[in-house]
C-alpha positions as CSV (number, residue, x, y, z in Angstrom):
1,M,0.0,0.0,0.0
2,K,2.9,2.4,0.8
3,N,4.4,1.9,-2.7
4,K,1.0,2.5,-4.3
5,M,0.7,5.8,-2.4
6,Y,4.1,7.0,-3.2
7,G,4.1,10.4,-5.0
8,W,0.6,11.6,-4.1
9,Q,2.2,14.8,-2.6
10,K,3.7,15.7,-5.9
11,V,0.4,15.1,-7.7
12,Y,-1.4,17.1,-5.0
13,G,1.0,20.0,-5.4
14,F,0.8,19.9,-9.2
15,S,-3.0,19.7,-9.2
16,M,-3.3,22.6,-6.7
17,K,-1.0,24.8,-8.8
18,Q,-3.0,24.1,-11.9
19,R,-6.3,24.7,-10.1
20,L,-5.1,28.0,-8.5
21,K,-3.9,29.2,-11.8
22,G,-7.1,28.2,-13.5
23,K,-9.4,31.1,-14.4
24,S,-12.6,29.2,-13.6
25,F,-11.5,28.5,-10.0
26,R,-10.6,32.1,-9.4
27,V,-13.8,33.3,-10.9
28,A,-15.8,30.8,-8.8
29,V,-14.1,32.0,-5.6
30,M,-14.7,35.7,-6.5
31,V,-18.4,35.0,-7.4
32,L,-19.0,33.0,-4.1
33,F,-17.3,35.8,-2.1
34,A,-19.3,38.5,-3.9
35,V,-22.6,36.7,-3.5
36,A,-22.0,36.1,0.2
37,F,-20.7,39.7,0.8
38,L,-23.6,41.4,-0.9
39,S,-26.4,39.0,0.3
40,L,-27.5,40.8,3.5
41,P,-27.3,44.4,2.3
42,V,-29.2,43.5,-0.9
43,I,-31.9,41.7,1.0
44,S,-32.2,44.7,3.4
45,M,-32.6,47.1,0.5
46,F,-35.1,45.0,-1.4
47,T,-37.3,44.4,1.6
48,N,-37.4,48.2,2.0
49,N,-37.7,48.1,5.7
50,M,-34.1,48.1,6.9
51,D,-34.6,44.8,8.8
52,G,-37.8,46.1,10.4
53,R,-36.1,49.2,11.9
54,K,-37.1,51.7,9.3
55,E,-40.1,53.8,10.1
56,A,-43.3,52.6,8.4
57,K,-44.3,54.7,5.4
58,K,-47.5,56.7,6.0
59,S,-50.5,56.1,3.7
60,R,-51.2,58.7,1.1
61,I,-55.0,58.2,1.7
62,T,-56.3,61.1,3.9
63,D,-60.0,60.1,4.4
64,I,-62.3,57.1,4.3
65,Y,-66.0,57.8,3.6
66,M,-67.7,54.7,5.1
67,N,-71.3,53.7,4.7
68,D,-71.8,50.9,7.3
69,H,-75.5,50.5,6.5
70,G,-76.6,50.9,10.1
71,A,-74.0,48.6,11.7
72,D,-72.4,51.6,13.5
73,I,-68.8,50.4,13.1
74,S,-67.3,53.6,11.6
75,E,-65.9,54.8,15.0
76,A,-64.6,51.3,15.7
77,V,-62.7,51.4,12.3
78,A,-61.2,54.7,13.3
79,L,-59.9,53.3,16.6
80,V,-58.3,50.4,14.7
81,L,-56.6,52.7,12.2
82,K,-55.2,54.8,15.0
83,D,-53.3,51.8,16.3
84,S,-51.5,51.5,12.9
85,D,-48.3,53.4,12.1
86,I,-49.3,53.5,8.4
87,Y,-53.0,54.6,8.8
88,A,-52.9,56.5,12.0
89,N,-53.6,59.8,10.2
90,V,-56.5,58.5,8.1
91,R,-59.9,60.1,9.0
92,V,-63.0,58.0,9.0
93,N,-66.2,59.8,7.9
94,A,-69.5,58.1,8.4
95,V,-72.0,58.6,5.6
96,N,-75.4,57.2,4.8
97,E,-75.7,58.0,1.1
98,D,-75.6,55.1,-1.4
99,S,-74.1,57.2,-4.1
100,K,-70.4,56.4,-4.4
101,L,-69.6,58.8,-7.2
102,K,-70.5,61.8,-5.0
103,Y,-67.4,61.3,-3.0
104,L,-65.2,60.7,-6.0
105,E,-66.7,63.4,-8.3
106,D,-63.5,65.5,-8.6
107,N,-61.6,62.5,-9.9
108,M,-58.5,63.7,-8.0
109,A,-59.5,62.6,-4.5
110,D,-57.1,61.4,-1.9
111,Y,-59.7,59.4,-0.2
112,I,-61.8,56.2,-0.8
113,Y,-65.4,55.2,-0.3
114,V,-66.1,52.0,1.6
115,D,-69.3,50.0,1.8
116,A,-69.4,47.8,4.9
117,F,-72.0,45.1,5.3
118,V,-72.4,43.3,8.6
119,N,-74.8,40.3,8.5
120,M,-73.8,36.7,8.8
121,G,-70.3,37.9,8.3
122,V,-68.5,41.2,7.5
123,Q,-67.8,42.3,3.9
124,Y,-66.1,45.5,2.7
125,Q,-66.3,46.9,-0.8
126,G,-63.9,49.8,-1.5
127,Y,-64.0,52.3,-4.3
128,Y,-61.4,54.8,-5.4
129,G,-61.2,57.4,-8.1
130,E,-58.5,58.6,-10.5
131,S,-55.8,60.3,-8.5
132,E,-52.1,61.2,-8.8
133,N,-51.5,60.1,-5.2
134,I,-53.6,57.0,-4.7
135,S,-53.1,53.7,-6.7
136,K,-55.1,50.5,-6.7
137,D,-52.6,49.0,-4.4
138,D,-53.0,51.8,-1.9
139,A,-56.8,51.3,-1.8
140,E,-56.5,47.5,-1.6
141,D,-54.0,47.6,1.2
142,L,-56.1,49.9,3.3
143,V,-59.4,47.9,2.8
144,N,-57.5,44.6,3.4
145,Y,-56.1,46.0,6.6
146,V,-59.6,47.0,7.8
147,S,-60.9,43.6,6.8
148,D,-58.1,41.7,8.6
149,N,-58.9,43.6,11.8
150,S,-62.7,42.9,11.6
151,R,-62.7,41.0,14.9
152,Q,-61.3,44.0,16.8
153,I,-63.6,46.4,15.0
154,L,-66.7,44.4,16.0
155,M,-65.5,44.3,19.6
156,Y,-64.9,48.0,19.7
157,S,-68.4,48.6,18.2
158,K,-69.9,46.6,21.1
159,G,-68.4,49.1,23.6
160,L,-65.2,47.3,24.7
161,N,-62.2,49.4,25.5
162,K,-58.7,49.0,24.1
163,A,-57.4,46.9,27.0
164,E,-60.3,44.5,26.7
165,V,-59.9,44.3,22.9
166,D,-56.2,43.6,23.3
167,A,-56.9,40.9,25.9
168,L,-59.4,39.2,23.7
169,S,-57.1,39.5,20.6
170,M,-54.1,37.8,22.2
171,D,-52.5,34.9,20.3
172,Y,-52.8,31.5,21.8
173,S,-50.9,28.3,21.4
174,S,-50.6,24.9,23.0
175,E,-47.9,22.4,23.5
176,V,-47.7,18.9,25.0
177,N,-44.4,17.6,26.5
178,F,-43.3,14.2,27.6
179,V,-41.5,14.2,30.9
180,K,-39.5,11.5,32.7
181,A,-37.4,11.3,35.9
182,G,-33.8,12.5,35.4
183,N,-30.7,13.2,37.5
184,N,-32.1,16.6,38.6
185,G,-35.8,15.6,39.0
186,M,-38.4,15.6,36.2
187,E,-37.0,16.5,32.8
188,I,-38.7,17.3,29.5
189,V,-37.9,14.8,26.7
190,E,-38.1,16.8,23.6
191,D,-39.8,15.4,20.5
192,T,-37.3,15.2,17.7
193,E,-39.7,14.0,15.1
194,G,-40.5,16.2,12.2
195,L,-38.9,19.5,11.0
196,G,-40.1,23.0,11.8
197,F,-40.2,25.6,9.0
198,D,-36.9,27.2,10.0
199,E,-35.2,23.8,10.4
200,Y,-36.5,22.7,7.0
201,G,-35.2,25.9,5.3
202,F,-31.8,25.6,6.9
203,S,-31.5,21.8,6.1
204,Y,-32.7,22.3,2.5
205,G,-30.3,25.2,1.9
206,L,-27.4,23.3,3.4
207,L,-28.3,20.2,1.3
208,M,-28.3,22.2,-1.9
209,I,-24.9,23.8,-1.0
210,S,-23.4,20.4,-0.2
211,M,-24.7,19.0,-3.5
212,M,-23.4,22.0,-5.5
213,L,-19.9,21.8,-3.9
214,I,-19.6,18.0,-4.3
215,M,-20.7,18.3,-7.9
216,I,-18.2,21.1,-8.6
217,G,-15.3,19.3,-6.8
218,S,-16.0,15.9,-8.4
219,S,-16.5,17.3,-11.9
220,S,-13.2,19.1,-11.7
221,V,-11.5,15.7,-10.8
222,A,-13.1,14.0,-13.8
223,E,-12.3,16.8,-16.2
224,A,-8.6,16.8,-15.0
225,V,-8.3,13.1,-15.5
226,V,-9.9,13.2,-19.0
227,T,-7.7,16.2,-20.1
228,E,-4.5,14.5,-18.9
229,K,-5.6,11.2,-20.5
230,S,-6.5,12.8,-23.8
231,T,-3.2,14.7,-24.0
232,R,-1.3,11.6,-22.8
233,V,0.2,13.5,-19.8
234,I,-1.1,10.8,-17.5
235,E,1.0,8.2,-19.2
236,Y,4.2,10.1,-18.2
237,L,2.9,10.4,-14.7
238,L,2.3,6.7,-14.4
239,I,6.0,6.1,-15.0
240,N,7.0,7.2,-11.5
241,V,3.6,7.4,-9.7
242,K,1.1,4.7,-9.1
243,P,-2.6,5.2,-10.2
244,M,-3.8,5.2,-6.6
245,A,-1.5,8.1,-5.7
246,I,-2.6,10.0,-8.8
247,V,-6.3,9.8,-7.9
248,L,-5.7,10.5,-4.2
249,G,-3.6,13.6,-5.0
250,K,-6.2,15.0,-7.4
251,I,-9.1,14.3,-5.0
252,L,-7.3,15.9,-2.0
253,A,-6.6,18.9,-4.3
254,A,-10.4,19.1,-5.0
255,V,-11.1,18.9,-1.2
256,T,-8.6,21.8,-0.6
257,A,-10.3,23.8,-3.3
258,I,-13.7,23.3,-1.8
259,L,-12.3,24.4,1.6
260,L,-11.0,27.6,0.0
261,E,-14.4,28.2,-1.6
262,L,-16.1,27.7,1.8
263,A,-13.6,30.1,3.4
264,A,-14.4,32.7,0.7
265,V,-18.1,32.3,1.5
266,A,-17.5,32.5,5.3
267,V,-15.3,35.6,5.0
268,G,-17.8,37.2,2.5
269,F,-20.8,36.5,4.8
270,A,-18.9,37.9,7.8
271,G,-18.2,41.1,5.8
272,S,-21.8,41.2,4.8
273,V,-22.9,41.2,8.4
274,I,-20.5,44.1,9.2
275,V,-21.5,46.1,6.1
276,N,-25.2,45.6,6.7
277,G,-24.9,46.7,10.3
278,L,-23.1,49.9,9.2
279,M,-25.5,50.7,6.4
280,F,-28.7,50.0,8.5
281,P,-27.9,50.8,12.1
282,A,-30.3,51.0,15.0
283,E,-32.2,54.2,15.7
284,D,-29.5,55.4,18.1
285,G,-26.8,54.8,15.5
286,S,-25.4,51.7,17.2
287,F,-24.3,48.6,15.3
288,V,-26.9,45.8,15.1
289,L,-27.0,42.3,13.6
290,P,-29.2,41.7,10.6
291,Q,-32.7,40.6,11.6
292,M,-32.3,37.2,9.8
293,V,-29.0,36.5,11.6
294,E,-30.4,37.7,14.9
295,S,-33.4,35.5,14.6
296,L,-31.3,32.5,13.9
297,L,-29.0,33.0,16.8
298,S,-31.7,33.8,19.3
299,G,-34.0,31.0,18.2
300,H,-34.2,27.5,19.5
301,M,-33.2,25.9,16.2
302,F,-29.5,25.5,17.4
303,A,-30.3,24.7,21.0
304,K,-28.9,21.2,20.6
305,T,-25.9,22.2,18.5
306,S,-22.6,21.0,19.8
307,A,-19.0,21.7,18.8
308,L,-18.4,17.9,18.4
309,G,-21.5,17.6,16.2
310,I,-20.2,20.5,13.9
311,I,-16.7,18.8,13.6
312,I,-18.3,15.4,12.7
313,S,-20.6,17.0,10.2
314,L,-17.7,18.8,8.5
315,L,-15.7,15.6,8.4
316,I,-18.6,13.6,6.9
317,F,-19.0,16.3,4.2
318,L,-15.3,16.4,3.3
319,L,-15.1,12.6,3.2
320,G,-18.2,12.7,1.0
321,V,-16.2,14.9,-1.4
322,V,-13.4,12.3,-1.3
323,F,-15.8,9.4,-1.9
324,Y,-17.6,11.1,-4.9
325,G,-14.2,12.3,-6.1
326,F,-13.2,8.6,-6.5
327,V,-16.4,7.9,-8.4
328,A,-15.7,10.9,-10.7
329,G,-12.1,9.8,-11.2
330,I,-13.2,6.3,-12.4
331,A,-15.9,8.0,-14.6
332,G,-13.3,10.3,-16.1
333,A,-10.9,7.5,-16.7
334,S,-13.6,5.5,-18.6
335,V,-13.5,8.0,-21.6
336,S,-10.7,8.8,-23.9
337,R,-11.7,12.2,-25.4
338,I,-12.7,15.5,-23.8
339,E,-15.9,15.6,-25.8
340,D,-17.0,12.3,-24.3
341,T,-16.7,13.6,-20.7
342,Q,-20.5,14.0,-20.3
343,E,-21.0,10.4,-21.5
344,G,-18.5,9.1,-18.9
345,M,-20.0,11.2,-16.1
346,K,-23.3,9.4,-16.4
347,L,-22.1,6.9,-13.7
348,F,-21.2,9.8,-11.3
349,T,-24.5,11.6,-12.1
350,M,-26.6,8.5,-11.4
351,V,-24.8,7.8,-8.1
352,S,-24.9,11.4,-6.8
353,I,-28.6,11.8,-7.8
354,I,-29.5,8.6,-5.8
355,G,-27.8,10.0,-2.7
356,A,-29.1,13.5,-3.0
357,Y,-32.7,12.5,-3.7
358,L,-32.8,10.0,-0.8
359,S,-31.8,12.9,1.5
360,L,-34.2,15.3,-0.1
361,F,-37.2,12.9,0.2
362,L,-36.4,12.4,3.9
363,L,-36.4,16.1,4.4
364,I,-39.7,16.6,2.6
365,S,-41.3,13.7,4.5
366,E,-40.3,15.0,7.9
367,N,-41.4,18.5,7.0
368,T,-44.8,17.8,5.5
369,S,-46.0,14.8,7.5
370,G,-43.6,14.9,10.5
371,S,-42.6,11.3,9.9
372,N,-39.5,9.7,8.5
373,F,-38.8,6.4,6.7
374,G,-38.9,4.3,9.8
375,A,-36.0,1.9,10.0
376,L,-34.9,2.9,6.5
377,T,-34.1,6.3,7.8
378,Y,-30.9,4.9,9.3
379,V,-30.0,3.6,5.9
380,V,-30.1,7.2,4.6
381,Y,-28.1,8.3,7.6
382,L,-25.4,5.7,7.2
383,L,-25.3,5.1,3.4
384,P,-22.1,6.7,2.0
385,L,-24.1,7.9,-1.0
386,S,-26.6,10.0,1.1
387,A,-24.7,10.7,4.3
388,P,-22.7,13.7,3.0
389,F,-26.0,15.4,2.0
390,I,-28.2,14.7,5.1
391,M,-25.9,14.2,8.1
392,P,-24.2,17.6,8.3
393,E,-27.5,19.5,8.8
394,Y,-29.0,16.9,11.0
395,L,-25.9,16.8,13.3
396,I,-25.8,20.6,13.5
397,L,-29.5,20.7,14.4
398,G,-29.2,17.8,16.9
399,K,-31.7,15.7,15.0
400,V,-29.5,12.7,15.1
401,S,-27.3,11.6,18.0
402,L,-23.5,11.9,18.0
403,L,-23.3,8.1,18.1
404,I,-25.1,7.8,14.8
405,G,-22.9,10.6,13.4
406,A,-19.7,8.8,14.6
407,L,-21.0,5.5,13.0
408,S,-21.7,7.3,9.8
409,L,-18.2,8.8,9.8
410,V,-16.7,5.3,10.4
411,I,-18.7,3.9,7.5
412,M,-17.5,6.8,5.2
413,V,-13.9,5.9,6.1
414,V,-14.4,2.2,5.3
415,A,-16.1,3.1,2.0
416,I,-13.2,5.3,1.0
417,I,-10.7,2.6,1.8
418,C,-12.8,0.2,-0.4
419,M,-12.8,2.8,-3.1
420,L,-9.0,3.1,-2.8
421,I,-8.7,-0.6,-3.3
422,L,-11.0,-0.6,-6.3
423,V,-9.1,2.3,-7.9
424,S,-5.8,0.5,-7.3
425,N,-7.2,-2.5,-9.2
426,I,-8.7,-0.8,-12.2
427,Y,-7.5,2.7,-12.6
428,G,-4.3,1.8,-14.4
429,A,-6.2,-0.3,-16.9
430,L,-8.8,2.5,-17.4
431,I,-6.1,5.1,-18.0
432,Y,-4.6,3.1,-20.9
433,H,-8.1,2.5,-22.4
434,R,-8.7,4.1,-25.9
435,G,-11.9,4.0,-27.7
436,A,-15.6,4.3,-26.9
437,P,-16.7,5.3,-23.3
438,L,-16.9,2.3,-21.0
439,K,-20.2,1.2,-19.5
440,V,-20.6,0.2,-15.9
441,K,-20.6,-3.5,-16.8
442,D,-17.3,-2.9,-18.7
443,I,-15.7,-1.3,-15.6
444,I,-16.9,-4.2,-13.4
445,G,-15.4,-6.7,-15.9
446,I,-12.1,-4.9,-15.9
447,S,-12.1,-4.9,-12.1
448,K,-12.7,-8.7,-12.0
449,A,-9.9,-9.3,-14.6
450,E,-7.4,-7.2,-12.6
451,R,-8.2,-9.2,-9.5
452,R,-7.7,-12.5,-11.2
453,Q,-4.3,-11.4,-12.6
454,K,-3.2,-10.5,-9.0
């Protein structure tokens, strides 16, 4: 094994130099950094609310002329509007006439007419005229606001005061917890089944990022193998370096490149937090975290996150890059020409899609129905094809135990050792192959033939 690994450092150094000099890698790093760096300021500008700290924009509507058809809710509507930062200055005028055009006759009015019908339910019909200041959206927003607060309006109309209305309008929720005796008395045993909305969003985003990075890293390995094979550079390398060392050096170079890309994203995001805080400070001018970051850090989503879990999740992901890099290396060696690269990558594509979709289906199942795959869930956790996509986010969220994470890590190591043995058996034969792209059955046949010869 030692002789077969001889020279991987030279291959690693050569591959890293080629990758760092490559325009595509430098562009990718700059793009990832730029996207991460600009993400939070751009989101804050487009939401147009400075993370909820910017003063609400006052409505351009000055008056509402309301015909409540005897329901006597006009004063109650005025009380509800006063509680709003946007509509606090809007005056409510009670009218009894049915003619809507009378209140819009100048066609340049900064007010709207509202019919309110209170019977089995409450229905509002708004009318607005041609105006330079009021648009259809302005009118719809105000009428919808009144409609959304109909419950409070009806309570005000029955003579309740603001304190009573607020008390009756309080949100309510319920929760059932399982408790059992622990070292410090009764302890709550949290239900880990299912994924909350925030947990699903975090897991889905991390899965997509993992899949993208694994695809990019593995594709670069395959492209490098095909390029060197088509130009016969690989044949010169094989004089002094064994096939296993060549593949290992290239894969480790791909892992290093991905770590550099992750570092670019991390540095860019850190800079984004700082820039966003400086651009959109608190009312007193002090620095504040973006609302999205603050809500993540202050929430309960990462309550079970541990340093060991983060370390194991990172190792599983990096080993996943190595595992899929071996698959991509074999796929790249199965073709002879650069134009056949996509044909050879079908094996890698099929394997990676199986792993990614198993993880994605598990995420969707736990988010929509709150249930997993039962005993098959552990297959998804431990299978080397799917573990790099699902285990990092589940370990970070504490959805799986550290024991399962450690077992998944051990299985990944065993799988990579098996891939090393497989590569050592067939890679040399594949490198010298010339002709049509090899199929999976052809690669299996070559592997068997190499084992018989040994």
